[in-house]
DODOSE-43915 format. One record per residue (C-alpha): x, y, z; residue number from 1; residue in one letter. Coordinates in steps of 0.25 Angstrom, whole numbers, plus 5000, padded with zeros to 4 digits. Example, Ala and Ser with C-alpha at 12.3 -4.5 7.8 and 13.67 -1.06 7.14 Angstrom:
BEGIN
+------+------+------+-----+-----+
:   c1 :   c2 :   c3 :   n : res :
+------+------+------+-----+-----+
: 5049 : 4982 : 5031 :   1 :   A :
: 5055 : 4996 : 5029 :   2 :   S :
+------+------+------+-----+-----+
***
This chain:
BEGIN
+------+------+------+-----+-----+
:   c1 :   c2 :   c3 :   n : res :
+------+------+------+-----+-----+
: 5350 : 5840 : 5263 :   1 :   M :
: 5344 : 5827 : 5259 :   2 :   K :
: 5358 : 5820 : 5258 :   3 :   R :
: 5360 : 5824 : 5273 :   4 :   V :
: 5347 : 5818 : 5277 :   5 :   L :
: 5350 : 5805 : 5270 :   6 :   R :
: 5363 : 5803 : 5278 :   7 :   V :
: 5355 : 5805 : 5291 :   8 :   W :
: 5350 : 5792 : 5294 :   9 :   P :
: 5365 : 5785 : 5292 :  10 :   S :
: 5370 : 5795 : 5301 :  11 :   V :
: 5360 : 5793 : 5312 :  12 :   L :
: 5361 : 5777 : 5310 :  13 :   L :
: 5377 : 5779 : 5311 :  14 :   L :
: 5376 : 5787 : 5323 :  15 :   L :
: 5366 : 5777 : 5329 :  16 :   A :
: 5375 : 5766 : 5326 :  17 :   L :
: 5387 : 5773 : 5333 :  18 :   L :
: 5378 : 5776 : 5345 :  19 :   G :
: 5374 : 5761 : 5347 :  20 :   V :
: 5390 : 5758 : 5345 :  21 :   W :
: 5393 : 5767 : 5356 :  22 :   E :
: 5383 : 5763 : 5366 :  23 :   I :
: 5386 : 5748 : 5363 :  24 :   Y :
: 5401 : 5751 : 5367 :  25 :   V :
: 5399 : 5760 : 5378 :  26 :   D :
: 5389 : 5750 : 5384 :  27 :   A :
: 5399 : 5740 : 5384 :  28 :   G :
: 5394 : 5732 : 5373 :  29 :   G :
: 5408 : 5731 : 5367 :  30 :   A :
: 5422 : 5733 : 5372 :  31 :   D :
: 5427 : 5747 : 5367 :  32 :   P :
: 5440 : 5741 : 5366 :  33 :   D :
: 5434 : 5732 : 5354 :  34 :   I :
: 5423 : 5741 : 5350 :  35 :   L :
: 5425 : 5755 : 5353 :  36 :   P :
: 5414 : 5765 : 5354 :  37 :   A :
: 5412 : 5775 : 5342 :  38 :   P :
: 5416 : 5786 : 5350 :  39 :   H :
: 5430 : 5779 : 5353 :  40 :   A :
: 5432 : 5778 : 5339 :  41 :   I :
: 5429 : 5791 : 5336 :  42 :   A :
: 5438 : 5796 : 5346 :  43 :   S :
: 5449 : 5788 : 5341 :  44 :   T :
: 5447 : 5793 : 5327 :  45 :   M :
: 5448 : 5807 : 5332 :  46 :   W :
: 5460 : 5805 : 5341 :  47 :   T :
: 5468 : 5797 : 5331 :  48 :   E :
: 5463 : 5804 : 5319 :  49 :   R :
: 5478 : 5807 : 5314 :  50 :   A :
: 5481 : 5792 : 5316 :  51 :   L :
: 5469 : 5788 : 5308 :  52 :   L :
: 5471 : 5798 : 5297 :  53 :   W :
: 5486 : 5794 : 5295 :  54 :   H :
: 5481 : 5779 : 5292 :  55 :   Y :
: 5469 : 5783 : 5285 :  56 :   F :
: 5477 : 5790 : 5274 :  57 :   R :
: 5483 : 5778 : 5267 :  58 :   P :
: 5470 : 5770 : 5269 :  59 :   T :
: 5463 : 5781 : 5262 :  60 :   A :
: 5472 : 5782 : 5251 :  61 :   A :
: 5472 : 5767 : 5249 :  62 :   A :
: 5457 : 5767 : 5248 :  63 :   I :
: 5456 : 5779 : 5239 :  64 :   L :
: 5467 : 5773 : 5229 :  65 :   L :
: 5460 : 5759 : 5230 :  66 :   G :
: 5446 : 5764 : 5227 :  67 :   I :
: 5452 : 5772 : 5215 :  68 :   L :
: 5459 : 5760 : 5210 :  69 :   L :
: 5447 : 5751 : 5211 :  70 :   A :
: 5438 : 5762 : 5204 :  71 :   C :
: 5448 : 5763 : 5192 :  72 :   V :
: 5449 : 5748 : 5191 :  73 :   V :
: 5435 : 5745 : 5193 :  74 :   G :
: 5430 : 5755 : 5183 :  75 :   L :
: 5440 : 5750 : 5172 :  76 :   V :
: 5436 : 5736 : 5175 :  77 :   L :
: 5421 : 5738 : 5174 :  78 :   A :
: 5423 : 5747 : 5162 :  79 :   A :
: 5431 : 5736 : 5155 :  80 :   A :
: 5421 : 5724 : 5160 :  81 :   M :
: 5409 : 5733 : 5155 :  82 :   H :
: 5416 : 5735 : 5141 :  83 :   L :
: 5422 : 5721 : 5139 :  84 :   V :
: 5410 : 5711 : 5142 :  85 :   P :
: 5420 : 5699 : 5142 :  86 :   W :
: 5429 : 5705 : 5152 :  87 :   L :
: 5418 : 5708 : 5162 :  88 :   R :
: 5414 : 5692 : 5161 :  89 :   R :
: 5429 : 5689 : 5164 :  90 :   A :
: 5433 : 5699 : 5175 :  91 :   V :
: 5419 : 5701 : 5183 :  92 :   Y :
: 5420 : 5687 : 5190 :  93 :   P :
: 5435 : 5690 : 5193 :  94 :   L :
: 5430 : 5703 : 5199 :  95 :   L :
: 5420 : 5696 : 5208 :  96 :   V :
: 5431 : 5686 : 5213 :  97 :   A :
: 5440 : 5697 : 5217 :  98 :   S :
: 5430 : 5701 : 5227 :  99 :   Q :
: 5430 : 5688 : 5233 : 100 :   T :
: 5445 : 5689 : 5237 : 101 :   I :
: 5446 : 5691 : 5252 : 102 :   P :
: 5453 : 5704 : 5253 : 103 :   I :
: 5459 : 5701 : 5267 : 104 :   P :
: 5466 : 5689 : 5261 : 105 :   L :
: 5471 : 5696 : 5248 : 106 :   L :
: 5476 : 5709 : 5254 : 107 :   A :
: 5489 : 5702 : 5261 : 108 :   P :
: 5491 : 5695 : 5247 : 109 :   L :
: 5491 : 5708 : 5240 : 110 :   L :
: 5502 : 5714 : 5249 : 111 :   V :
: 5511 : 5702 : 5245 : 112 :   L :
: 5508 : 5705 : 5231 : 113 :   W :
: 5507 : 5721 : 5230 : 114 :   L :
: 5516 : 5723 : 5242 : 115 :   S :
: 5513 : 5733 : 5254 : 116 :   F :
: 5508 : 5746 : 5252 : 117 :   G :
: 5496 : 5752 : 5245 : 118 :   L :
: 5495 : 5743 : 5232 : 119 :   R :
: 5488 : 5731 : 5240 : 120 :   P :
: 5479 : 5741 : 5247 : 121 :   E :
: 5474 : 5747 : 5234 : 122 :   L :
: 5473 : 5733 : 5228 : 123 :   F :
: 5464 : 5728 : 5239 : 124 :   V :
: 5455 : 5741 : 5239 : 125 :   I :
: 5454 : 5740 : 5224 : 126 :   A :
: 5450 : 5726 : 5224 : 127 :   L :
: 5440 : 5728 : 5235 : 128 :   V :
: 5434 : 5741 : 5228 : 129 :   S :
: 5434 : 5738 : 5213 : 130 :   F :
: 5424 : 5727 : 5212 : 131 :   F :
: 5412 : 5736 : 5216 : 132 :   S :
: 5416 : 5747 : 5206 : 133 :   I :
: 5417 : 5736 : 5194 : 134 :   V :
: 5403 : 5730 : 5197 : 135 :   V :
: 5396 : 5743 : 5200 : 136 :   T :
: 5403 : 5749 : 5187 : 137 :   T :
: 5399 : 5738 : 5178 : 138 :   L :
: 5384 : 5738 : 5184 : 139 :   S :
: 5383 : 5752 : 5180 : 140 :   G :
: 5389 : 5750 : 5166 : 141 :   L :
: 5379 : 5739 : 5164 : 142 :   A :
: 5368 : 5747 : 5169 : 143 :   A :
: 5369 : 5758 : 5158 : 144 :   V :
: 5356 : 5759 : 5150 : 145 :   D :
: 5359 : 5751 : 5137 : 146 :   P :
: 5350 : 5761 : 5128 : 147 :   Q :
: 5360 : 5772 : 5132 : 148 :   L :
: 5371 : 5763 : 5127 : 149 :   V :
: 5364 : 5760 : 5114 : 150 :   K :
: 5361 : 5775 : 5112 : 151 :   L :
: 5375 : 5779 : 5114 : 152 :   T :
: 5380 : 5767 : 5105 : 153 :   R :
: 5370 : 5773 : 5095 : 154 :   S :
: 5379 : 5785 : 5094 : 155 :   F :
: 5391 : 5776 : 5090 : 156 :   D :
: 5397 : 5776 : 5103 : 157 :   A :
: 5408 : 5767 : 5106 : 158 :   S :
: 5408 : 5757 : 5117 : 159 :   R :
: 5418 : 5765 : 5125 : 160 :   L :
: 5410 : 5778 : 5123 : 161 :   M :
: 5397 : 5772 : 5128 : 162 :   I :
: 5406 : 5767 : 5140 : 163 :   F :
: 5411 : 5780 : 5143 : 164 :   R :
: 5399 : 5789 : 5140 : 165 :   H :
: 5387 : 5780 : 5144 : 166 :   V :
: 5390 : 5768 : 5152 : 167 :   E :
: 5401 : 5773 : 5162 : 168 :   F :
: 5394 : 5785 : 5165 : 169 :   P :
: 5382 : 5777 : 5168 : 170 :   A :
: 5389 : 5767 : 5177 : 171 :   A :
: 5396 : 5778 : 5186 : 172 :   L :
: 5385 : 5776 : 5197 : 173 :   P :
: 5390 : 5762 : 5198 : 174 :   G :
: 5405 : 5766 : 5198 : 175 :   V :
: 5402 : 5775 : 5210 : 176 :   F :
: 5394 : 5764 : 5217 : 177 :   T :
: 5406 : 5755 : 5215 : 178 :   G :
: 5415 : 5764 : 5220 : 179 :   A :
: 5407 : 5767 : 5233 : 180 :   R :
: 5406 : 5753 : 5235 : 181 :   I :
: 5421 : 5750 : 5233 : 182 :   A :
: 5424 : 5762 : 5243 : 183 :   V :
: 5417 : 5755 : 5254 : 184 :   V :
: 5427 : 5744 : 5253 : 185 :   W :
: 5440 : 5751 : 5251 : 186 :   T :
: 5441 : 5754 : 5266 : 187 :   G :
: 5440 : 5739 : 5269 : 188 :   I :
: 5449 : 5735 : 5258 : 189 :   A :
: 5459 : 5745 : 5263 : 190 :   A :
: 5460 : 5740 : 5277 : 191 :   M :
: 5462 : 5726 : 5273 : 192 :   L :
: 5473 : 5730 : 5264 : 193 :   A :
: 5480 : 5738 : 5274 : 194 :   E :
: 5479 : 5728 : 5285 : 195 :   T :
: 5484 : 5717 : 5275 : 196 :   S :
: 5496 : 5724 : 5269 : 197 :   N :
: 5503 : 5727 : 5282 : 198 :   G :
: 5501 : 5742 : 5279 : 199 :   S :
: 5506 : 5752 : 5290 : 200 :   T :
: 5497 : 5763 : 5285 : 201 :   S :
: 5482 : 5764 : 5283 : 202 :   G :
: 5469 : 5762 : 5292 : 203 :   L :
: 5471 : 5747 : 5291 : 204 :   G :
: 5484 : 5747 : 5297 : 205 :   Y :
: 5479 : 5757 : 5308 : 206 :   L :
: 5467 : 5747 : 5311 : 207 :   F :
: 5476 : 5736 : 5313 : 208 :   E :
: 5485 : 5742 : 5322 : 209 :   T :
: 5474 : 5748 : 5330 : 210 :   A :
: 5468 : 5734 : 5331 : 211 :   Q :
: 5481 : 5728 : 5336 : 212 :   A :
: 5483 : 5739 : 5347 : 213 :   Q :
: 5469 : 5737 : 5351 : 214 :   F :
: 5466 : 5752 : 5346 : 215 :   L :
: 5451 : 5748 : 5343 : 216 :   I :
: 5446 : 5762 : 5342 : 217 :   P :
: 5457 : 5766 : 5332 : 218 :   R :
: 5454 : 5753 : 5324 : 219 :   A :
: 5439 : 5757 : 5323 : 220 :   W :
: 5443 : 5771 : 5319 : 221 :   A :
: 5451 : 5767 : 5308 : 222 :   T :
: 5439 : 5759 : 5303 : 223 :   I :
: 5430 : 5772 : 5305 : 224 :   V :
: 5440 : 5780 : 5297 : 225 :   V :
: 5440 : 5770 : 5285 : 226 :   L :
: 5425 : 5769 : 5286 : 227 :   S :
: 5423 : 5784 : 5285 : 228 :   L :
: 5433 : 5786 : 5274 : 229 :   F :
: 5426 : 5775 : 5265 : 230 :   T :
: 5412 : 5782 : 5269 : 231 :   I :
: 5418 : 5795 : 5264 : 232 :   A :
: 5423 : 5789 : 5251 : 233 :   L :
: 5409 : 5783 : 5248 : 234 :   F :
: 5403 : 5796 : 5251 : 235 :   A :
: 5412 : 5803 : 5241 : 236 :   L :
: 5410 : 5793 : 5231 : 237 :   L :
: 5395 : 5795 : 5232 : 238 :   T :
: 5396 : 5810 : 5232 : 239 :   L :
: 5405 : 5809 : 5219 : 240 :   A :
: 5394 : 5800 : 5212 : 241 :   E :
: 5384 : 5811 : 5215 : 242 :   R :
: 5392 : 5822 : 5209 : 243 :   L :
: 5397 : 5814 : 5197 : 244 :   A :
: 5384 : 5806 : 5195 : 245 :   L :
: 5372 : 5817 : 5198 : 246 :   P :
: 5364 : 5810 : 5189 : 247 :   W :
: 5365 : 5797 : 5196 : 248 :   A :
: 5359 : 5803 : 5209 : 249 :   Y :
: 5350 : 5813 : 5202 : 250 :   H :
: 5342 : 5807 : 5191 : 251 :   P :
: 5337 : 5816 : 5180 : 252 :   I :
: 5323 : 5815 : 5184 : 253 :   G :
: 5327 : 5819 : 5199 : 254 :   D :
: 5335 : 5831 : 5196 : 255 :   R :
: 5328 : 5845 : 5198 : 256 :   P :
+------+------+------+-----+-----+
***
C-alpha cells in the first residue's frame, strides 16, 4: 500500500501535464498537424496497434541484446580494472573519451564498417550504455569496507576469492544502478542506429516514414511506445534489485 501511495504524486503530475497539453492544443496554441493532442496520439496507438507492434519487436530485440552486451562488457571491464590498477589508469581515460563521440555522426560510419543489419545497432546501443555500468560498478567495488577485506584476507583468502565473495556482492547495488541508467539511454541509441543504417524495420524506420508522410500522430506514437518500453525495463530492473538484494532496501536494523 505504501508503494502505491508513493506513485500517486507522479501519476497526478503526469495527468496534470497531459491535461495542460490537451487544453493548449485544443485552444489553438499549436497546430494539431504539428503538435497533436494527447487524445490523438492515444487514438493512433490504439487504431494502429498492429503496425506499432510489428515495428516494435525488432527494436525491442535490439535494445535487449544491446543492454545485455553492455552489461557483460561493462562488468568484465570493471572487474579487470579493479583487480589490475595499472589497467584502470590506462583504460579509464579512453572510456571517458568514448562517451564524447557524437553518436549521430558515428552511426553511419559503423554501417560502412559492420554492414547493414543488427550488428551496428548493437554496437551503438552497447557503446552508449556500458559506460554507466563500468563507472557505477567501479564505485561500488571501491566503496567496500576495507576492514572486511582485511578480515577475509586474514583467513588466507586469495585476491580472487575476496573479489568473488566480498567485493562483488557489495558492489551489486552499483551494478543495478548502472544498468538502470543505461536502460534510459538505450531507446535513444536504438532510434539513432535504426535511422542511420537504412533499416526498413524497427520504430526508427516507422518514425522516419511517418515524418516523411506527415503522419505526425503516428510519429509521436512511436516515441510513446519506445518511452513506455524503457520505463518498463527500468521498473523491471528495480524490481529485480529488490528481489535479489533485499538487504540493500531493508537494512538489518529496519527489519521487523
